[in-house]
C-alpha positions in Angstrom: 91.9 113.3 60.6 90.1 110.5 62.4 92.7 108.0 63.6 92.9 105.0 61.2 95.5 102.3 61.3 97.8 101.8 58.4 96.0 98.6 57.3 92.7 100.6 56.9 94.5 103.5 55.1 96.2 101.0 52.8 92.8 99.4 52.0 91.2 102.8 51.2 94.1 103.7 48.9 94.0 100.3 47.2 97.7 99.8 48.0 100.1 97.3 49.6 101.7 97.9 53.0 105.5 97.6 53.1 107.3 97.7 56.4 105.9 97.8 59.9 104.4 100.8 61.6 102.6 101.0 64.9 101.9 104.7 64.9 98.4 105.7 63.8 98.6 108.7 61.4 96.6 111.8 62.5 97.4 114.0 59.5 98.1 113.7 55.8 100.8 116.0 54.4 102.1 116.4 50.8 104.8 119.0 51.6 107.9 117.4 53.1 108.8 120.6 54.9 105.6 120.4 56.9 105.9 116.8 58.1 105.7 116.3 61.8 105.5 113.4 64.3 102.9 110.8 63.2 102.0 112.3 59.8 101.3 110.3 56.6 103.5 111.8 53.9 102.2 111.7 50.3 105.2 111.5 47.9 103.8 113.3 45.0 105.8 113.9 41.8 105.7 117.1 39.7 107.5 118.7 36.8 110.3 120.0 39.1 110.1 117.8 42.2 109.8 114.2 43.4 108.5 113.6 46.9 110.3 110.3 47.0 113.6 112.1 47.2 112.6 113.5 50.6 111.6 110.2 52.3 114.8 110.2 54.5 113.9 113.7 55.7 110.3 112.9 56.5 111.3 109.7 58.3 113.7 111.8 60.5 110.9 114.2 61.1 108.8 111.5 62.7 106.5 110.5 59.8 104.3 107.5 60.7 104.3 106.3 57.1 104.4 107.4 53.4 102.2 106.9 50.4 104.7 106.0 47.6 105.0 104.7 44.1 105.2 101.0 43.8 108.8 99.8 44.2 110.0 103.0 45.9 109.3 102.1 49.5 112.1 103.1 51.9 113.5 100.6 54.4 112.8 101.6 58.0 109.7 103.6 57.1 106.2 102.1 56.8 105.1 102.7 53.2 101.8 102.2 51.3 102.7 101.4 47.7 100.4 102.3 44.9 100.7 102.3 41.1 100.1 106.1 41.1 100.6 108.3 44.1 98.1 111.0 43.1 95.5 108.3 42.3 96.2 106.7 45.6 95.7 110.0 47.4 92.4 110.6 45.6 91.1 107.1 46.4 92.1 107.5 50.1 90.2 110.8 50.3 87.1 109.4 48.5 87.1 106.4 50.9 87.6 108.6 53.9 84.8 110.9 52.9 82.5 107.8 52.6 83.6 106.6 56.0 82.8 109.9 57.8 79.7 110.8 55.7 79.6 114.5 56.5 77.1 116.8 54.8 79.3 117.9 51.9 78.6 121.1 50.1 80.6 121.9 47.0 81.1 125.4 45.6 82.3 126.3 42.2 82.1 129.4 39.9 84.2 131.8 37.9 84.2 134.4 40.8 83.4 134.4 44.5 84.2 130.8 45.4 86.4 131.6 48.3 84.4 134.4 49.9 81.2 132.3 49.5 83.0 129.4 51.0 84.0 131.5 54.0 80.5 132.9 54.4 78.9 129.4 54.2 81.4 127.8 56.6 80.6 130.5 59.2 76.8 130.0 58.7 77.0 126.2 58.9 79.1 126.4 62.0 76.1 127.9 63.8 74.4 124.5 63.4 77.2 121.8 63.4 81.0 121.5 63.6 82.2 122.4 60.1 85.4 122.1 58.1 86.1 124.3 55.0 88.7 124.4 52.3 91.8 126.1 53.6 92.8 129.1 51.4 92.0 127.9 47.9 93.2 124.3 48.0 90.5 123.4 45.5 92.1 121.3 42.8 92.8 117.6 42.3 95.4 117.7 45.1 94.0 120.3 47.4 90.5 118.8 47.5 91.7 115.4 48.7 93.9 117.0 51.4 90.9 119.0 52.5 88.7 115.9 52.9 91.5 114.1 54.7 91.8 116.9 57.2 88.2 116.3 58.4 87.9 115.4 62.1 85.5 112.7 63.2 83.2 115.3 65.0 83.0 117.6 62.0 79.6 116.9 60.4 79.8 119.4 57.5 82.4 120.0 54.9 82.3 123.1 52.7 84.7 122.6 49.8 85.8 124.7 46.8 86.0 123.0 43.5 88.2 124.9 41.0 89.1 124.0 37.4 90.8 125.3 34.3 90.4 122.4 32.0 87.3 120.4 30.8 86.5 117.3 32.9 88.1 118.5 36.1 84.9 119.2 38.0 83.6 115.7 37.3 86.8 114.2 38.7 86.5 116.3 41.9 82.8 115.2 42.2 83.8 111.6 42.0 86.1 112.1 45.0 83.8 114.4 47.1 80.4 113.1 46.3 78.6 116.4 47.0 75.3 116.4 48.9 74.6 120.0 47.9 76.2 122.7 45.7 76.5 126.4 45.0 77.5 127.8 41.6 78.5 131.4 42.2 78.8 132.8 38.7 79.7 131.9 35.1 82.3 134.3 33.8 85.4 134.2 31.6 88.0 133.0 34.1 90.0 130.1 32.6 88.5 130.8 29.1 92.1 130.3 27.8 91.6 126.5 28.1 87.9 126.1 27.7 87.3 128.5 24.8 83.9 130.0 25.6 81.5 130.9 28.4 79.2 128.1 27.1 82.0 125.6 27.8 82.8 127.1 31.2 79.1 126.9 32.1 78.9 123.3 31.0 81.9 122.4 33.1 80.6 124.3 36.2 77.2 122.7 35.7 78.7 119.3 36.3 78.8 120.0 40.0 75.1 120.9 40.0 74.2 117.8 38.0 76.0 115.5 40.5 73.9 116.6 43.5 71.4 113.9 44.2 67.6 114.3 44.2 67.6 114.7 48.0 70.0 117.6 47.8 69.8 121.3 47.0 71.6 123.5 44.5 71.9 127.2 45.0 72.3 129.2 41.8 72.9 132.9 41.2 69.7 134.7 40.3 71.8 137.5 38.6 73.6 135.1 36.2 72.3 134.5 32.7 73.3 130.8 32.7 71.4 129.8 35.9 68.2 128.9 34.0 70.1 126.5 31.7 72.0 125.0 34.6 68.8 124.5 36.6 67.4 122.2 33.9 70.2 119.7 34.5 69.7 119.5 38.3 68.3 116.5 40.1 68.1 118.3 43.4 65.9 121.2 44.5 67.1 124.5 43.0 67.1 127.8 44.9 68.0 131.1 43.4 69.8 133.8 45.4 71.1 137.3 44.6 70.0 140.8 43.8 67.5 140.0 41.0 63.7 140.0 41.6 63.6 136.3 40.7 65.7 135.4 43.7 64.2 133.3 46.5 66.8 134.8 48.8 67.2 138.4 47.7 69.4 141.3 48.7 67.5 144.5 49.4 68.3 148.0 50.7 72.1 147.6 50.3 74.4 150.2 51.7 78.3 150.2 51.7 80.8 152.0 53.9 84.4 151.7 54.7 83.4 149.4 57.6 81.5 147.0 55.4 78.0 146.4 54.1 74.5 146.6 55.5 71.6 145.0 53.7 68.3 143.1 54.1 68.0 139.5 53.1 64.5 138.5 52.0 63.9 134.8 52.6 60.8 134.3 50.4 59.0 137.0 52.3 60.8 136.8 55.7 63.2 139.7 56.0 66.4 139.9 58.1 68.8 142.8 58.5 72.4 141.6 57.8 75.9 143.1 58.0 79.2 142.1 56.5 82.6 143.3 57.4 83.3 143.7 53.7 82.2 146.2 51.0 80.8 145.5 47.5 77.5 144.5 45.9 79.2 141.3 44.7 80.1 140.4 48.3 76.5 140.8 49.3 75.5 138.6 46.4 77.9 135.9 47.5 76.5 136.3 51.1 73.0 135.7 49.7 74.2 132.5 48.0 75.7 131.2 51.2 72.6 132.3 53.2 70.3 130.5 50.8 72.2 127.3 51.3 72.2 127.7 55.1 68.5 128.4 55.0 67.9 125.3 52.9 69.8 123.3 55.5 67.5 124.4 58.3 69.2 127.5 59.8 67.1 130.5 60.8 67.6 133.9 59.3 68.8 135.3 62.7 71.5 132.6 62.9 72.6 133.4 59.3 72.8 137.2 60.1 74.9 136.5 63.2 77.3 134.3 61.3 77.7 136.9 58.5 78.4 139.7 60.9 81.3 137.9 62.5 82.8 136.2 59.4 86.5 136.0 58.9 87.4 136.2 55.2 90.5 134.7 53.5 93.2 137.4 53.1 93.3 139.4 49.8 89.6 139.6 49.3 88.1 143.1 49.6 89.9 144.0 52.8 90.6 147.5 54.0 94.2 148.1 55.1 95.7 151.5 56.1 99.3 152.7 55.6 100.7 156.2 56.0 97.3 157.9 55.7 96.2 156.0 52.6 93.3 153.5 52.6 94.0 150.4 50.5 91.2 148.1 49.3 93.1 144.9 49.0 91.4 142.6 46.5 94.8 141.3 45.3 94.5 137.6 45.6 93.3 137.0 42.0 91.5 138.7 39.2 89.5 138.2 36.0 87.5 140.8 34.1 84.3 140.2 36.0 85.9 140.4 39.5 88.0 143.4 38.5 84.9 145.3 37.3 83.1 144.4 40.6 86.0 145.6 42.6 86.0 148.9 40.7 82.3 149.4 41.4 82.9 148.7 45.1 85.7 151.2 45.3 83.5 153.9 43.8 80.4 153.0 45.9 82.2 153.9 49.1 81.5 157.3 50.7 84.4 159.6 51.4 86.1 162.8 50.3 89.4 161.3 49.2 90.4 160.4 45.6 89.8 156.9 44.3 92.8 155.3 42.6 92.8 151.9 41.0 96.1 150.0 40.8 95.7 147.0 38.4 97.9 144.2 37.3 97.6 141.6 34.5 94.7 139.1 34.5 95.8 135.7 33.4 94.3 132.6 31.8 92.2 134.6 29.3 93.7 133.2 26.1 92.2 134.8 23.0 90.0 137.0 25.3 93.1 138.7 26.9 92.9 141.9 25.0 89.1 142.2 25.1 89.1 141.4 28.8 91.7 144.0 29.7 89.9 146.6 27.5 86.6 145.8 29.3 88.2 146.6 32.6 89.8 149.8 31.3 86.5 151.1 30.1 84.9 150.2 33.4 87.5 152.3 35.2 86.6 155.3 33.1 82.8 154.7 33.4 83.1 154.4 37.2 84.9 157.7 37.4 88.2 156.7 39.2 90.4 159.7 39.7 93.5 157.8 38.5 94.3 154.4 37.0 97.7 152.8 37.4 98.7 149.6 35.5 101.7 147.6 36.7 103.6 144.9 34.9 105.2 144.1 31.6 102.2 142.6 29.7 101.1 144.4 26.5 97.5 143.8 27.7 98.0 146.4 30.4 98.8 149.0 27.7 95.6 148.0 26.0 93.7 148.4 29.3 95.0 151.9 29.8 94.4 153.0 26.2 90.8 151.7 26.5 90.4 153.7 29.7 91.7 156.9 28.0 89.5 156.3 24.9 86.5 156.1 27.3 87.4 159.4 28.9 89.7 158.7 31.8 92.0 161.7 32.2 94.8 160.1 34.4 96.4 156.8 33.4 99.9 155.9 34.3 101.7 152.6 33.4 104.7 151.2 35.4 106.8 148.2 34.8 107.5 147.5 38.5 105.8 147.6 41.8 108.4 150.0 43.1 107.7 152.5 40.4 104.0 152.5 41.3 104.8 152.9 44.9 106.9 156.0 44.1 103.9 157.5 42.2 101.6 156.9 45.1 104.1 158.6 47.5 104.3 161.6 45.3 100.6 162.0 44.1 98.3 161.0 47.0 97.1 162.6 50.1 95.7 161.3 53.4 92.2 159.9 53.0 92.7 158.7 49.4 91.5 155.2 48.6 93.6 152.8 46.6 92.3 149.5 45.0 94.8 146.7 44.5 93.7 144.1 42.0 95.4 141.6 39.7 95.9 137.9 39.1 98.0 135.9 41.6 101.1 136.1 39.5 100.9 139.9 39.5 101.4 139.9 43.3 99.7 143.3 43.7 99.8 143.0 47.5 103.5 143.8 47.2 102.5 147.4 46.6 100.9 147.7 50.0 103.8 146.2 51.8 106.4 148.3 50.1 104.3 151.5 50.5 103.9 150.7 54.2 107.6 150.2 54.6 108.6 153.3 52.6 
């Protein structure tokens, strides 16, 4: 964070300063356990916690000041009082963003936000100092914290914008003021709260519509909603993906255990690219990021160099080995579209071993829960996996397995716990077999790898 005195921070947050503080904060923190010397602590309140209760601890840890609810300032600690702490944090972030004026590129979509963000951050770093959302801190709290982590020399910010309710993308846009945007895909993630793909598309399209006329919006050439979204854009629209309509198009794709090799066609100019990740969907995400980088003035050679050396957020299509087995760890999160893409990636890899999919429940599907799980079960059978394991206590997993069997899959096993699945893997696999791990965050499918590795 750029050093700003407390009076300036107070003005940006539209608050009142209580107490005296001479230390200039260099970092904004909302977790009291992470507070260090000179930090500004944000005393957020949630259903099961109240940050104000930890003011004595953060003062002892050396906090420079705290952002607090009006009337709850602590004697001996400089405090910025506001009517609502979350609102104060968001105003502070919005003001800070306007003060630094980086090139701000927003990314949203039902799938692929984080990997596209990682790809784009690596690409933009070839041209200028760049900051990207850490992990998936992409909501009404995470986005402001990401913006407030920007250093003065960082001229580009690549930020994820997530949502699960209507109106949330507009609120994030009001804070971030995007100069450019990527919409990765319109799927069924969060359909529980929005009700339909149409509603999801409308919400995601809010980001594209907020990009000014001087900016650029990259849309997925393979997505059936991109044409409709394009009609609501003020900025220039560029399509990217595998379809023939893409301005930046993936050609000659090959996958191996080491990753992907493909050609990107930049409206007639071709560049060989490599990714340290498998999967056609990952190449599609790379094309989206490449299109944005190209629109911002980077050369195809620079883009290829960035993609070849990219570091991806853990839990996204990463190969891990344990006791002779190869695990394709895509465990961070899941919805029907991303699960089907991961299954296709598993089966596209060359090798003599068996292919085993270990799947957990997919959340936030609402009325689409049964249909979504059945879709994935059918995909597992159609792909030809050698075995399908479902893990967890959700009835939807039973429906997933039954759909797979009805579609012709011979081997399906259901387990209530991770340990039971690990025992099956120990008894029924051989060196060289490949195991996909996929499920929503609450399913914690990465646990299977760690327990198998320790067994």
